C-alpha positions as CSV (number, residue, x, y, z in Angstrom):
1,M,-7.2,-5.6,14.3
2,N,-10.4,-6.5,11.9
3,P,-12.2,-9.1,13.4
4,A,-12.9,-12.1,11.0
5,G,-15.8,-12.0,8.7
6,S,-16.0,-8.1,9.1
7,A,-16.6,-5.5,6.2
8,A,-14.3,-5.5,3.5
9,S,-11.2,-3.2,3.9
10,L,-11.9,-1.1,1.0
11,E,-14.9,-1.3,-1.1
12,V,-15.2,1.5,-3.9
13,K,-18.1,2.1,-6.0
14,E,-18.6,3.7,-9.6
15,L,-15.6,5.5,-9.0
16,S,-14.4,7.8,-11.4
17,V,-11.3,10.3,-11.1
18,A,-10.2,12.9,-14.0
19,Y,-7.2,15.2,-14.0
20,R,-7.5,18.4,-16.1
21,E,-10.2,16.8,-17.9
22,A,-8.3,13.6,-18.9
23,P,-9.9,10.5,-17.6
24,V,-7.6,8.2,-15.2
25,L,-10.3,6.4,-13.5
26,T,-13.4,5.0,-15.1
27,R,-16.8,3.4,-12.7
28,V,-14.0,1.0,-11.0
29,N,-16.1,-1.1,-8.6
30,W,-13.8,-2.9,-6.5
31,T,-14.5,-4.9,-2.9
32,A,-11.1,-5.8,-1.6
33,P,-10.6,-8.5,0.9
34,A,-11.0,-8.1,4.8
35,A,-7.4,-8.9,5.5
36,G,-4.7,-10.2,3.8
37,L,-2.0,-8.7,1.1
38,T,-3.3,-7.8,-1.6
39,A,-1.3,-6.2,-4.9
40,I,-2.5,-3.1,-7.4
41,V,-1.5,-4.5,-10.6
42,G,-1.6,-2.3,-13.8
43,P,1.0,-0.5,-16.5
44,N,2.2,3.0,-16.0
45,G,-0.4,5.5,-16.1
46,A,-3.3,3.0,-15.5
47,G,-4.5,4.8,-12.3
48,K,-3.0,2.3,-9.4
49,S,-1.9,5.2,-7.6
50,T,-5.1,7.4,-8.2
51,L,-7.1,5.0,-6.9
52,L,-5.3,4.9,-3.7
53,K,-5.5,8.6,-3.3
54,A,-9.4,9.2,-4.6
55,A,-10.4,6.8,-1.3
56,L,-8.0,8.6,1.3
57,G,-9.6,12.1,-0.4
58,L,-6.2,13.1,-1.4
59,V,-7.3,13.6,-4.9
60,P,-11.0,14.7,-6.1
61,R,-13.7,12.3,-7.4
62,L,-15.4,13.0,-10.1
63,A,-18.0,10.6,-9.0
64,G,-18.1,7.0,-6.9
65,E,-18.6,6.2,-3.3
66,V,-15.6,4.6,-1.2
67,Q,-16.1,2.5,2.2
68,F,-13.7,1.3,4.7
69,F,-14.8,-1.6,6.5
70,G,-18.6,-0.4,6.1
71,Q,-17.8,3.1,6.9
72,D,-17.1,6.7,5.6
73,L,-13.1,7.8,5.2
74,K,-14.2,10.0,8.4
75,A,-15.6,7.5,10.9
76,A,-12.6,5.0,9.6
77,R,-9.2,6.9,9.1
78,R,-8.1,6.2,12.4
79,R,-8.0,2.4,11.1
80,I,-5.8,3.4,7.8
81,G,-2.1,4.0,7.7
82,Y,-0.7,5.2,4.2
83,L,2.5,4.6,3.2
84,P,3.0,7.2,0.4
85,Q,5.2,6.9,-2.8
86,R,9.2,7.9,-2.0
87,A,9.1,10.6,-4.8
88,S,6.1,12.8,-2.9
89,V,8.3,12.9,0.3
90,D,10.3,16.2,1.1
91,W,13.3,14.5,2.6
92,D,15.3,18.2,3.9
93,F,12.3,18.3,6.1
94,P,14.4,18.6,9.5
95,A,13.5,15.5,11.2
96,S,15.1,12.5,12.4
97,A,14.0,8.9,11.7
98,L,12.4,8.5,15.3
99,Q,10.9,11.7,14.8
100,V,9.0,10.8,11.4
101,A,8.1,7.4,13.0
102,A,6.8,8.9,15.9
103,M,3.9,11.1,13.5
104,G,2.6,7.5,13.5
105,R,1.7,7.8,17.1
106,Y,0.0,11.3,17.4
107,P,-3.7,9.9,16.6
108,R,-3.5,7.8,19.7
109,A,-2.1,10.6,22.1
110,G,-3.1,13.9,20.8
111,W,-1.7,16.4,18.3
112,F,-1.4,19.0,20.5
113,R,0.5,18.1,23.1
114,P,4.2,16.9,23.9
115,L,4.2,12.9,22.8
116,P,4.7,10.9,26.2
117,R,7.5,8.9,26.3
118,A,5.8,5.7,26.2
119,E,4.7,6.7,22.9
120,R,8.0,7.5,21.3
121,E,9.2,4.1,22.7
122,H,6.7,2.4,20.5
123,A,7.8,4.4,17.9
124,R,11.3,3.1,18.6
125,A,10.2,-0.4,18.7
126,F,8.8,0.0,15.2
127,L,11.7,1.5,13.6
128,A,13.7,-1.2,15.4
129,E,11.3,-4.2,13.4
130,V,12.7,-2.3,10.4
131,G,15.7,-2.3,11.1
132,M,16.5,1.1,11.8
133,A,16.9,1.4,15.2
134,D,20.7,2.6,15.0
135,F,19.6,5.4,12.9
136,A,16.8,6.6,15.6
137,D,18.8,10.1,15.3
138,R,19.7,10.1,12.0
139,Q,18.5,13.1,9.8
140,I,15.7,11.5,6.8
141,G,17.6,13.3,4.2
142,Q,20.9,12.0,5.1
143,L,19.0,8.2,4.6
144,S,19.8,6.0,1.8
145,G,16.1,5.4,-0.1
146,G,16.0,2.1,1.3
147,Q,16.6,3.3,4.8
148,Q,14.2,6.1,4.4
149,Q,11.2,3.6,3.1
150,R,11.9,1.7,6.2
151,V,11.5,4.6,8.1
152,F,7.9,5.6,6.4
153,L,7.2,2.3,7.1
154,A,7.6,2.1,10.8
155,R,5.7,5.3,10.9
156,A,2.7,3.4,9.0
157,L,3.3,1.0,11.3
158,A,3.3,2.6,14.6
159,L,-0.2,3.9,13.7
160,E,-1.2,0.0,14.6
161,A,-4.0,0.4,11.6
162,D,-6.1,-2.6,10.6
163,L,-5.5,-1.3,6.8
164,Y,-2.7,-0.2,5.0
165,L,-2.5,1.3,1.7
166,M,0.9,1.2,0.2
167,D,2.0,3.2,-3.1
168,E,4.6,1.4,-4.5
169,P,6.6,0.4,-1.1
170,F,9.3,-1.6,-3.2
171,A,10.4,0.9,-5.6
172,G,14.1,1.5,-5.5
173,V,14.9,-0.3,-2.6
174,D,17.6,-2.8,-2.2
175,A,17.1,-6.5,-1.6
176,A,17.5,-6.4,1.8
177,T,15.2,-3.8,2.8
178,E,12.7,-5.5,0.1
179,A,12.8,-8.6,2.1
180,T,12.2,-6.4,5.0
181,I,9.0,-5.2,3.8
182,M,7.8,-8.6,3.2
183,D,8.5,-10.1,6.9
184,V,6.6,-7.0,8.1
185,L,3.3,-7.7,5.4
186,R,3.3,-11.1,6.0
187,R,3.3,-10.8,10.2
188,L,0.3,-7.8,9.3
189,A,-1.3,-10.5,7.2
190,R,-0.6,-13.1,10.1
191,E,-2.5,-11.0,12.6
192,G,-5.4,-10.3,10.2
193,R,-4.8,-7.1,9.1
194,A,-5.3,-6.2,5.4
195,V,-2.3,-4.3,3.0
196,I,-3.3,-3.2,-0.1
197,A,0.1,-2.3,-2.1
198,V,0.5,-0.7,-5.6
199,H,3.1,-3.5,-7.2
200,H,5.4,-3.6,-10.4
201,D,7.0,-6.5,-10.5
202,L,5.1,-9.4,-12.3
203,A,7.7,-11.8,-11.5
204,T,7.4,-11.5,-7.4
205,A,3.5,-10.4,-7.6
206,P,2.4,-14.2,-7.1
207,E,4.9,-14.6,-4.4
208,Y,4.1,-11.9,-2.2
209,F,0.3,-11.1,-2.2
210,S,-2.7,-13.3,-1.9
211,H,-5.0,-11.4,-4.3
212,V,-4.9,-9.0,-6.8
213,C,-6.4,-6.1,-8.2
214,L,-5.7,-5.7,-12.2
215,L,-6.1,-2.1,-13.2
216,N,-6.1,-0.3,-16.6
217,A,-8.1,3.1,-16.0
218,R,-11.0,0.7,-15.4
219,L,-11.2,-2.8,-13.3
220,I,-9.7,-5.5,-15.4
221,A,-10.3,-8.4,-12.8
222,A,-10.0,-9.0,-9.4
223,G,-9.9,-11.5,-7.0
224,P,-7.8,-14.8,-5.2
225,M,-4.2,-14.3,-7.1
226,R,-4.3,-18.0,-8.3
227,D,-7.3,-17.6,-10.2
228,T,-6.9,-14.0,-11.5
229,F,-3.5,-13.8,-12.1
230,T,-3.4,-15.4,-15.4
231,P,-1.6,-15.0,-18.5
232,D,-5.1,-13.9,-20.4
233,N,-5.9,-11.2,-17.7
234,L,-2.6,-9.7,-17.7
235,A,-2.7,-9.4,-21.4
236,L,-6.0,-7.5,-21.5
237,T,-4.7,-5.5,-18.4
238,Y,-1.3,-4.4,-20.3
239,G,-3.1,-4.1,-23.7
240,G,-1.3,-7.3,-25.2
241,R,2.4,-5.4,-24.4
242,L,3.2,-7.6,-21.8
243,P,7.2,-8.4,-22.4
244,L,7.7,-11.9,-23.7
245,L,9.6,-12.9,-21.3
246,E,7.3,-12.1,-18.4
247,R,4.5,-13.7,-20.2
248,D,6.3,-17.1,-20.9
249,A,7.7,-16.9,-17.1
250,L,4.0,-16.4,-15.9
251,R,2.3,-18.8,-18.1
252,R,4.8,-21.6,-17.0
253,E,3.7,-20.4,-13.4
254,T,-0.1,-21.0,-14.7
255,V,1.1,-24.6,-15.7
256,A,2.9,-25.3,-12.4
257,A,0.1,-24.0,-10.5
């Protein structure tokens, strides 16, 4: 668990990324809170997923520096859990739900040795936390989208990390799975851990997260949700294309607050 008052969970300085010479992120400077729940919000193509992948070294950076808890990625790697987008996963891979969850225990137990029984039981406990204990032996390709997301969340939890980077954890899941995921995220926040998640639903962002990073190729604004998630900042983020219904709802929420 990240000690109170320690360094930022994630800090990026002058981060720039391009795909095939097309800029995706331009000189992003952002310091994420050391603990709690933070949403990365912005329109499609804004570079939200790219920000997480560049921080983790999964895509190359044109420029910039990244630190986790004041350390580089190599030094901090075991303190970081990653939940990728479901679309990026090979669901035909011949592994059971328990085997997938147990992958999160290997950094602790060692990659090139059989996983001890105690570590498998840890993985089973995390499956139970996300409501998937009864599906432990089911091949992941036979699970529904929401069930698959729960299994990969269990794998991330099995790392027992200080920081969790989550790429659209609520995408394509049912209401019950969304509620389960939020229960887990709130538990992590209570324990002093940090979660940074790409999030698309503007209506639930203020309810789910305490901090926000508004992104559209560059950093628009970042900070506590109450101060940052405003109609003006959202208009800047979405280029004035924020749907009218969402804009009116956000304005009402701001007034009520």
